[in-house]
BADOSE-650942 format. One line per 10 residues: number of its first residue (from 1); their letters; for each residue x, y, z of N, C-alpha, C. Coordinates in nm, 3 decimals. Each point is the difference from the previous one (the first is absolute). Example, Ala and Ser with C-alpha at 12.3 -4.5 7.8 and 13.67 -1.06 7.14 Angstrom:
REM BADOSE-650942
1 = AS = 1.319:-0.569:0.780:-0.089:0.119:0.000:0.090:0.120:0.000  -0.035:0.105:-0.072:0.082:0.119:0.006:-0.077:0.109:0.073;
REM end
This chain:
REM BADOSE-650942
1 = MSQVQAMDNM = -1.464:-1.864:0.555:0.076:0.062:-0.109:0.141:0.061:0.017  0.044:-0.030:-0.124:0.153:0.040:-0.001:0.016:0.133:-0.018  0.107:0.068:0.028:0.017:0.137:-0.038:0.015:0.050:-0.134  0.028:-0.101:-0.074:0.021:0.011:-0.166:-0.158:0.009:-0.053  -0.086:-0.108:0.061:-0.144:-0.015:-0.048:-0.058:0.167:0.066  0.015:-0.010:0.098:-0.066:0.133:0.050:0.048:0.134:-0.092  0.109:0.010:-0.019:0.038:0.109:-0.089:-0.062:-0.013:-0.158  0.012:-0.070:-0.041:-0.061:-0.066:-0.135:-0.158:0.038:0.012  -0.068:-0.036:0.124:-0.121:0.013:-0.001:-0.047:0.160:-0.006  0.098:0.066:0.073:-0.032:0.173:0.020:0.037:0.044:-0.128;
11 = YRYQRYIYDF = 0.098:-0.025:-0.083:0.007:0.038:-0.104:-0.023:-0.006:-0.155  -0.083:-0.131:0.000:-0.035:-0.066:-0.104:-0.077:0.114:-0.076  -0.092:0.101:0.043:-0.066:0.088:-0.069:0.080:0.136:0.042  0.039:0.041:0.110:0.064:0.091:0.029:0.125:0.073:-0.059  0.073:-0.112:-0.079:0.128:0.045:-0.076:-0.047:0.091:-0.125  -0.143:-0.030:-0.065:-0.013:0.077:-0.087:-0.012:0.170:0.010  -0.047:0.012:0.129:0.009:0.151:0.066:0.090:0.061:0.082  0.095:-0.105:0.034:0.082:0.024:0.127:0.082:0.141:-0.040  0.059:0.040:-0.106:0.075:0.084:-0.024:-0.076:0.118:0.003  -0.139:0.035:-0.053:-0.056:0.093:0.017:-0.043:0.049:0.099;
21 = TRKYYLFGRD = -0.046:-0.101:0.094:-0.085:0.038:0.135:0.125:0.029:0.123  0.108:-0.061:-0.028:0.123:0.008:0.100:0.079:0.106:0.008  -0.026:0.075:-0.111:0.082:0.142:-0.007:-0.058:0.118:0.102  -0.101:-0.036:0.023:-0.096:0.096:0.060:0.038:-0.007:0.164  0.073:-0.096:0.036:0.025:-0.015:0.155:0.129:-0.079:0.045  0.052:-0.038:-0.092:0.134:-0.049:0.003:0.110:0.087:0.004  0.002:0.107:0.095:0.104:0.139:-0.044:0.141:-0.096:0.050  0.084:0.094:-0.085:0.133:0.009:0.051:0.075:-0.121:-0.111  -0.062:-0.057:-0.071:0.071:-0.117:-0.082:0.105:0.086:-0.088  -0.070:0.108:-0.069:0.076:0.068:-0.097:0.142:0.050:0.067;
31 = TLIHRMEVQP = -0.027:0.065:0.119:0.096:0.044:0.085:0.113:-0.095:0.025  -0.019:-0.129:0.046:0.094:-0.104:0.012:0.074:-0.017:-0.148  -0.077:0.000:-0.089:0.060:-0.033:-0.131:0.112:0.088:-0.035  -0.037:0.135:0.009:0.091:0.113:-0.003:0.139:0.017:0.074  -0.022:-0.075:0.108:0.099:0.014:0.094:0.091:-0.141:-0.020  -0.038:-0.076:-0.046:0.088:-0.119:-0.027:0.082:0.049:-0.125  0.135:0.009:0.039:0.082:0.049:-0.100:0.067:-0.144:-0.059  -0.053:-0.065:-0.118:0.040:-0.109:-0.052:0.112:0.007:-0.097  0.105:-0.071:0.040:0.130:0.000:-0.085:-0.007:-0.082:-0.140  0.069:0.000:-0.088:-0.005:-0.092:-0.134:0.055:-0.129:0.090;
41 = NERVLEIGCG = -0.084:-0.120:-0.067:0.050:-0.101:0.016:-0.056:-0.074:0.155  -0.052:0.075:0.064:-0.034:-0.051:0.133:-0.149:-0.088:0.008  0.008:-0.064:0.098:-0.116:-0.089:-0.012:-0.101:0.039:0.115  -0.112:0.044:-0.059:-0.118:0.054:0.091:-0.133:-0.110:-0.007  -0.038:-0.028:0.139:-0.099:-0.081:0.029:-0.122:0.070:0.061  -0.107:-0.029:-0.049:-0.131:0.069:0.087:-0.070:-0.148:0.047  -0.008:0.022:0.129:-0.077:-0.131:0.056:-0.139:0.076:-0.009  -0.100:-0.091:-0.019:-0.143:0.038:-0.016:-0.015:0.087:-0.109  0.037:-0.026:-0.138:0.014:0.068:-0.112:-0.144:0.029:-0.039  -0.082:-0.051:0.003:-0.154:0.022:-0.053:0.004:-0.004:-0.134;
51 = TARNLLSLAK = -0.049:0.113:-0.060:-0.003:-0.009:-0.136:0.116:0.072:-0.081  0.100:0.001:0.071:0.128:0.033:-0.041:0.014:0.150:-0.055  -0.088:0.082:0.099:-0.003:0.140:-0.035:0.124:0.075:0.026  0.055:-0.022:0.143:0.118:0.055:0.040:0.131:-0.022:-0.093  -0.003:-0.132:-0.025:0.124:-0.051:-0.078:0.014:0.065:-0.137  -0.106:0.014:-0.068:-0.020:0.069:-0.127:0.036:0.131:0.002  -0.026:0.063:0.140:0.047:0.150:0.018:0.134:0.033:0.019  0.046:-0.110:0.064:0.146:0.004:0.023:0.068:-0.027:-0.140  -0.026:-0.107:-0.059:0.084:-0.047:-0.147:-0.008:0.154:-0.076  -0.121:0.045:-0.004:-0.005:0.132:-0.078:0.108:0.107:0.028;
61 = RYPHAHYYGL = 0.017:0.013:0.144:0.059:0.116:0.036:0.141:-0.056:0.032  0.040:-0.136:0.002:0.158:-0.049:0.007:-0.016:-0.111:-0.108  0.017:-0.003:-0.118:-0.025:-0.103:-0.089:0.128:-0.090:-0.010  0.112:0.007:0.079:0.101:-0.087:-0.013:0.029:-0.075:0.127  -0.101:-0.047:0.055:0.019:-0.087:0.105:-0.088:-0.109:-0.011  0.000:-0.096:0.095:-0.085:-0.115:-0.028:-0.080:-0.033:0.106  -0.130:-0.015:-0.031:-0.125:0.002:0.099:-0.061:-0.139:0.009  -0.035:-0.008:0.118:-0.061:-0.145:0.033:-0.150:0.045:0.100  -0.094:-0.093:-0.034:-0.136:0.009:0.100:-0.029:-0.121:0.035  -0.046:0.013:0.141:-0.042:-0.113:0.061:-0.153:0.011:0.062;
71 = DASNEMLVTA = -0.084:-0.079:-0.032:-0.146:0.013:0.075:-0.047:-0.134:0.015  -0.097:-0.006:0.123:-0.054:-0.110:0.021:-0.111:-0.067:-0.088  -0.068:0.112:-0.058:-0.107:-0.015:-0.096:0.020:-0.012:-0.136  -0.024:-0.119:-0.027:0.007:-0.056:-0.163:-0.083:0.094:-0.070  -0.122:0.056:0.032:-0.088:0.089:-0.096:0.062:0.129:-0.007  0.059:0.040:0.088:0.067:0.136:-0.007:0.110:0.014:-0.114  0.083:-0.129:0.013:0.123:-0.018:-0.092:-0.068:-0.024:-0.144  -0.079:-0.039:-0.019:-0.097:-0.013:-0.143:-0.001:0.138:-0.043  -0.067:0.101:0.068:-0.016:0.127:-0.037:0.142:0.052:-0.012  0.103:0.009:0.091:0.100:0.030:-0.015:0.088:-0.010:-0.122;
81 = QQKLEKTRFA = -0.007:-0.142:-0.034:0.070:-0.073:-0.108:-0.045:0.063:-0.142  -0.136:0.015:-0.005:-0.071:0.055:-0.114:0.034:0.135:-0.002  0.012:0.088:0.088:0.057:0.135:-0.017:0.134:0.017:-0.014  0.056:-0.057:0.006:0.186:-0.038:-0.014:-0.016:0.000:-0.142  -0.064:-0.108:-0.056:-0.012:-0.029:-0.155:-0.013:0.097:-0.099  -0.076:0.098:0.053:-0.038:0.139:-0.066:0.112:0.098:-0.013  0.114:-0.016:0.064:0.118:0.064:0.019:0.110:-0.024:-0.038  0.112:0.068:-0.006:0.145:-0.061:-0.044:0.082:-0.032:0.125  -0.066:-0.026:0.128:0.026:-0.050:0.108:-0.010:-0.141:0.016  -0.050:-0.088:-0.087:-0.064:-0.130:0.034:0.125:-0.059:0.017;
91 = DQIILKQCLA = 0.101:-0.008:-0.036:0.146:-0.097:0.026:0.068:0.057:0.108  -0.023:0.127:0.046:0.065:0.060:0.106:-0.044:-0.029:0.145  -0.141:-0.007:0.000:-0.051:-0.016:0.106:-0.051:-0.142:0.051  0.035:-0.114:0.063:-0.036:-0.115:0.027:-0.086:-0.028:0.124  -0.111:-0.080:-0.010:-0.091:0.000:0.092:-0.009:-0.166:0.041  -0.008:-0.020:0.140:-0.025:-0.118:0.054:-0.109:-0.001:0.105  -0.060:-0.108:0.012:-0.112:-0.035:0.101:0.058:-0.055:0.092  0.014:0.066:0.123:0.050:-0.055:0.137:-0.051:0.079:0.111  -0.002:-0.051:0.128:-0.034:0.057:0.122:0.133:0.063:0.046  -0.040:0.147:0.047:0.121:0.050:0.037:0.090:-0.046:0.079;
101 = EELDYQQTFD = -0.035:-0.093:0.113:0.072:-0.028:0.086:0.078:-0.116:-0.032  -0.046:-0.055:-0.140:0.071:-0.132:-0.044:0.123:0.068:-0.121  0.011:0.113:0.006:0.103:0.042:-0.137:0.131:-0.036:0.044  0.077:-0.062:-0.118:0.145:-0.010:0.003:0.053:0.030:-0.132  0.070:0.104:-0.029:0.062:0.073:-0.118:0.056:-0.118:-0.080  0.078:-0.097:0.064:0.031:-0.115:-0.071:-0.078:-0.093:-0.074  -0.102:-0.073:0.101:-0.105:-0.063:-0.072:-0.114:0.051:-0.059  -0.047:0.119:0.050:-0.117:0.069:-0.073:0.012:0.052:-0.147  0.162:0.080:0.013:0.006:0.077:-0.128:0.119:-0.090:-0.070  0.076:-0.076:0.032:0.089:-0.076:-0.046:0.140:0.114:0.006;
111 = LEQPFDKVFF = 0.000:0.091:0.099:0.115:0.099:-0.001:0.132:-0.046:0.058  0.107:0.036:0.005:0.098:-0.015:0.053:0.055:0.088:0.115  -0.037:0.088:0.004:-0.020:0.141:0.101:-0.130:0.032:0.063  0.037:0.046:0.104:-0.124:0.078:0.065:-0.050:0.144:-0.084  -0.108:0.058:0.044:-0.048:0.104:-0.067:0.076:0.112:0.069  0.002:0.125:-0.095:0.077:0.122:0.046:-0.123:0.079:0.053  -0.145:-0.027:-0.028:-0.083:0.102:0.056:-0.110:-0.141:0.016  -0.085:0.033:0.095:-0.117:-0.068:0.037:-0.104:0.091:0.058  -0.115:-0.010:-0.040:-0.115:0.098:0.048:-0.139:-0.044:0.009  -0.070:0.027:0.092:-0.126:-0.032:0.037:-0.090:0.124:-0.025;
121 = SYALSMIPPW = -0.091:-0.019:-0.105:-0.105:0.123:0.009:-0.146:-0.025:0.045  -0.037:0.030:0.107:-0.131:-0.034:0.046:-0.012:-0.142:-0.005  0.099:-0.087:0.032:0.007:-0.143:0.017:-0.009:-0.052:0.127  0.080:0.051:0.080:0.036:-0.068:0.131:-0.153:0.009:0.091  -0.085:0.082:-0.014:-0.123:0.019:0.063:-0.106:-0.113:-0.031  0.033:-0.061:-0.124:-0.079:-0.104:-0.070:0.071:-0.135:0.059  0.124:-0.028:0.056:0.044:-0.105:0.000:0.003:-0.047:0.164  -0.087:-0.113:0.040:-0.028:-0.022:0.137:0.132:-0.004:0.035  0.095:-0.102:-0.037:0.158:-0.004:0.063:0.089:0.105:-0.055  -0.039:0.127:0.053:0.075:0.113:-0.067:0.155:0.006:0.051;
131 = QQALETGLKN = 0.000:-0.051:0.144:0.125:-0.006:0.052:0.081:-0.102:-0.096  -0.025:-0.113:-0.028:0.068:-0.095:-0.089:0.029:0.067:-0.132  -0.090:0.066:-0.055:0.015:0.053:-0.126:0.103:0.113:-0.015  -0.006:0.081:0.126:0.105:0.106:0.016:0.160:-0.076:0.008  -0.016:-0.122:0.070:0.139:-0.042:0.014:0.026:-0.041:-0.098  -0.052:-0.095:-0.097:0.030:-0.060:-0.116:0.033:0.127:-0.102  -0.078:0.117:-0.021:0.064:0.083:-0.068:0.133:0.052:0.039  0.037:0.030:0.118:0.147:0.026:0.029:0.091:-0.118:-0.014  -0.050:-0.128:0.013:0.099:-0.082:-0.025:0.049:-0.023:-0.164  -0.092:0.031:-0.071:0.023:-0.009:-0.140:0.029:0.157:-0.046;
141 = LKSGGELHIV = 0.075:0.088:0.065:0.035:0.104:-0.011:0.153:-0.018:0.001  0.089:0.090:-0.065:0.158:-0.023:0.009:0.020:0.105:0.111  0.139:-0.020:0.084:0.037:0.077:0.056:0.007:0.152:-0.077  -0.026:0.113:0.090:0.009:0.136:-0.090:-0.118:0.017:-0.099  -0.087:-0.074:-0.005:-0.130:-0.013:-0.067:-0.108:0.070:0.066  -0.118:0.045:-0.046:-0.076:0.092:0.042:-0.154:-0.084:-0.009  -0.056:0.007:0.119:-0.159:-0.033:0.027:-0.083:0.102:-0.013  -0.093:0.024:-0.085:-0.096:0.106:0.009:-0.132:-0.048:0.051  -0.091:0.084:0.051:-0.131:-0.034:0.049:-0.084:0.123:-0.005  -0.120:-0.012:-0.041:-0.091:0.085:0.000:-0.115:-0.083:0.042;
151 = DFSDQRDLPS = -0.089:0.059:0.104:-0.096:-0.095:0.042:-0.092:0.117:0.082  -0.140:-0.076:0.039:-0.073:0.097:0.088:0.060:0.011:0.155  -0.035:0.103:0.060:0.055:0.025:0.144:-0.139:-0.010:0.084  0.027:0.083:0.102:-0.109:0.006:0.093:-0.117:0.109:-0.002  0.039:0.084:-0.103:-0.072:0.129:-0.012:-0.041:0.062:0.130  0.119:0.017:0.085:-0.035:0.068:0.149:-0.026:0.136:-0.015  0.059:0.079:-0.134:-0.044:0.125:0.004:-0.124:0.054:-0.063  -0.067:-0.132:-0.077:-0.143:0.052:-0.054:-0.118:-0.017:0.084  -0.097:0.041:-0.009:-0.134:-0.007:0.073:-0.030:-0.136:0.015  -0.045:-0.027:0.131:-0.043:-0.143:0.044:-0.115:-0.084:-0.082;
161 = WFRFILQRWL = -0.086:0.092:-0.046:-0.090:-0.049:-0.097:0.046:-0.063:-0.135  0.113:0.083:-0.022:0.052:-0.070:-0.119:0.089:-0.117:-0.022  0.071:-0.005:0.138:0.094:-0.105:0.033:-0.099:-0.120:-0.006  -0.127:0.015:0.077:-0.103:-0.127:0.011:-0.040:-0.041:-0.126  -0.041:0.080:-0.095:-0.072:-0.024:-0.128:0.121:-0.072:-0.091  0.122:0.071:-0.003:0.107:-0.041:-0.060:0.037:-0.150:0.038  0.023:-0.003:0.116:0.054:-0.166:0.049:-0.132:-0.086:-0.018  -0.106:0.034:0.027:-0.120:-0.105:-0.038:-0.012:-0.029:-0.160  0.019:0.100:-0.066:0.010:-0.060:-0.128:0.115:-0.073:-0.058  0.110:0.040:0.019:0.129:-0.070:0.008:-0.017:-0.134:0.019;
171 = ALFGVHYPPD = -0.060:-0.020:0.111:-0.020:-0.146:0.064:-0.083:-0.082:-0.072  -0.105:0.042:-0.114:-0.071:-0.073:-0.081:0.081:-0.049:-0.132  0.135:0.052:0.019:0.090:-0.060:-0.116:0.112:-0.063:0.068  -0.016:-0.025:0.115:0.121:-0.088:0.062:0.127:0.068:0.014  -0.026:0.154:0.054:0.101:0.093:-0.012:-0.003:0.057:0.154  0.108:-0.049:0.098:0.002:0.026:0.128:0.144:0.083:0.035  0.023:0.100:0.035:0.097:0.070:0.007:0.075:-0.043:0.149  0.123:-0.041:-0.044:0.097:-0.084:0.126:0.039:0.103:0.082  -0.062:0.032:0.123:0.068:0.125:0.081:0.127:-0.028:0.060  0.054:-0.109:-0.012:0.144:-0.039:0.031:0.094:0.036:-0.111;
181 = LPTTLENLQT = -0.028:0.015:-0.121:0.079:0.025:-0.109:0.115:0.087:0.020  -0.033:0.115:0.049:0.088:0.117:0.002:0.107:-0.018:0.128  -0.077:-0.063:0.095:0.098:-0.053:0.129:0.093:-0.116:-0.043  -0.024:-0.089:-0.083:0.077:-0.105:-0.046:0.100:0.052:-0.080  0.000:0.101:-0.099:0.089:0.032:-0.085:0.107:0.101:0.110  -0.042:0.063:0.078:0.091:0.081:0.099:0.057:-0.100:0.084  -0.033:-0.124:0.058:0.076:-0.106:0.048:0.077:-0.033:-0.099  0.005:-0.025:-0.114:0.078:-0.072:-0.110:0.115:0.109:0.024  -0.005:0.128:-0.034:0.092:0.086:0.017:0.080:0.000:0.130  -0.059:0.006:0.126:0.069:0.004:0.101:0.073:-0.166:0.009;
191 = QGVGKLELQG = -0.045:-0.092:-0.068:0.108:-0.119:0.029:0.106:-0.002:-0.101  0.010:0.112:-0.079:0.117:-0.009:-0.068:-0.041:-0.037:-0.158  -0.121:-0.042:-0.033:-0.017:-0.081:-0.121:-0.005:0.100:-0.119  0.014:0.144:0.011:-0.041:0.077:-0.096:-0.020:0.170:0.046  -0.029:0.081:-0.068:-0.016:0.146:0.023:-0.145:0.013:-0.059  -0.105:0.062:0.095:-0.138:0.026:-0.025:-0.027:0.151:-0.043  -0.046:0.026:-0.096:-0.074:0.140:-0.017:-0.144:-0.022:-0.010  -0.081:0.051:0.097:-0.131:-0.013:0.015:-0.091:0.128:-0.009  -0.098:0.012:-0.082:-0.076:0.135:0.002:-0.148:-0.044:-0.029  -0.092:0.080:0.084:-0.152:-0.009:-0.012:-0.041:0.098:-0.104;
201 = IGGHYAFLAK = -0.077:-0.034:-0.061:-0.065:0.076:-0.112:-0.147:0.013:0.012  -0.059:0.142:-0.058:-0.151:0.018:0.020:-0.073:-0.010:0.128  0.084:0.051:0.132:-0.079:-0.021:0.126:0.013:-0.148:0.056  0.126:-0.054:-0.051:0.031:-0.135:0.026:-0.115:-0.091:-0.072  -0.072:0.034:-0.083:-0.069:-0.048:-0.097:0.069:-0.165:-0.016  0.138:0.034:-0.057:0.093:-0.113:-0.031:0.140:0.024:0.024  0.077:-0.054:-0.014:0.159:0.028:0.035:0.105:-0.064:-0.114  0.078:0.054:-0.003:0.124:-0.041:-0.096:0.113:-0.024:0.086  0.100:-0.084:-0.054:0.077:-0.081:0.092:0.112:-0.029:-0.118  0.106:0.022:0.037:0.140:-0.045:-0.059:0.073:-0.072:0.102;
211 = FEKV = 0.052:-0.108:-0.036:0.102:-0.070:0.084:0.096:-0.061:-0.089  0.138:0.041:0.069:0.109:-0.019:-0.069:0.081:-0.103:0.060  -0.012:-0.127:-0.042:0.056:-0.112:0.064:0.172:-0.006:0.012  0.034:-0.014:0.126:0.136:-0.003:0.031:0.085:-0.127:-0.090;
REM end
């Protein structure tokens, strides 16, 4: 089964309750949004946009920018587009079906310039080739642009029973925290690719990262 088919099967029915249920455990999404200082006319991309919940929040906060969403699941994008059409941002947020590692700003969105900001919100932990997805996100980001990430961490400051239950439950939905992700970001900084700000939240339940590309 392809990755696209797997995502569509998972979200065919979940998409109807996704936003309601996820608000209880996808912590830090609004913090990420509030920290992204989007300037007028900037191009902002969310990789793994799901129902477009985050893109809509950004558009309401910074209405003079251009927003783009990418997701592997056609089913999720149906819900996202239906949601957008009920708002005044339907023409301001462009959605495309594409695997994260196959993104190309020119071919996927017909843009002449890379994105000013790219972000992943609890998406890298659901993408098996997350290293490729991260690399592709940076490749499609302009020099001086910002990559933002919020995702699960290792919960090392939380009780062991909580970590066990959470990780087993998340695995049912294809979510697996990549333990090498923070180290990968730190190595990119060491290599001179950009400047990293990394912060654990909620006893390292999750983490926030900002990576400014050189």
